[in-house]
C-alpha positions in Angstrom: 44.2 -81.3 7.2 42.4 -84.5 8.1 39.2 -84.3 10.2 37.8 -87.4 11.8 34.1 -87.3 12.5 32.1 -89.6 14.8 28.6 -90.9 14.5 28.9 -92.1 11.9 32.7 -92.4 11.7 34.2 -90.8 8.6 37.2 -88.8 7.5 37.3 -85.7 5.4 40.1 -83.5 4.1 39.8 -79.7 4.4 42.2 -76.8 4.0 44.4 -76.2 7.1 46.2 -73.2 8.4 43.1 -71.7 10.0 41.1 -71.6 13.2 38.9 -74.5 14.4 35.8 -72.4 14.2 36.3 -71.8 10.5 36.7 -75.5 9.9 33.5 -76.2 11.8 31.7 -73.5 9.9 32.8 -75.2 6.6 31.5 -78.5 7.8 28.2 -77.0 9.0 28.8 -78.1 12.6 27.7 -76.0 15.6 30.8 -75.6 17.8 28.9 -76.2 21.1 27.9 -79.7 19.9 31.4 -81.2 19.6 34.7 -81.7 21.4 37.7 -81.0 19.2 40.7 -83.2 19.9 44.2 -82.9 18.5 46.4 -85.8 19.6 45.6 -86.1 23.3 44.6 -82.5 23.8 41.2 -80.8 23.7 41.4 -77.6 21.7 39.2 -74.5 21.5 37.5 -73.0 18.5 40.0 -70.1 18.4 43.1 -72.3 18.0 44.9 -72.7 14.7 45.2 -76.0 13.0 48.0 -76.6 10.5 47.7 -78.3 7.1 49.6 -81.4 8.3 47.5 -82.0 11.4 44.6 -84.3 12.2 41.7 -83.3 14.5 38.9 -85.4 15.7 35.4 -84.2 16.4 33.4 -86.1 19.0 29.8 -85.3 19.8 29.1 -83.8 23.3 27.1 -86.1 25.4 25.0 -85.1 28.4 22.5 -86.7 30.6 22.1 -88.4 33.9 19.6 -88.3 36.6 17.9 -85.0 37.4 
């Protein structure tokens, strides 16, 4: 599967047919620090991603006035 990472933007290929949390573990990414997007849909760490799919990882941003 293709994984698109942001900040900096890059693409990596990893084995598919497994859960998002396993992909994040392989990439050494803490699940709570990213949003995982497949197409136009946010997906959770427990969802399966097939070999032929692409997911995008976007950093979670927070902030604002106290």
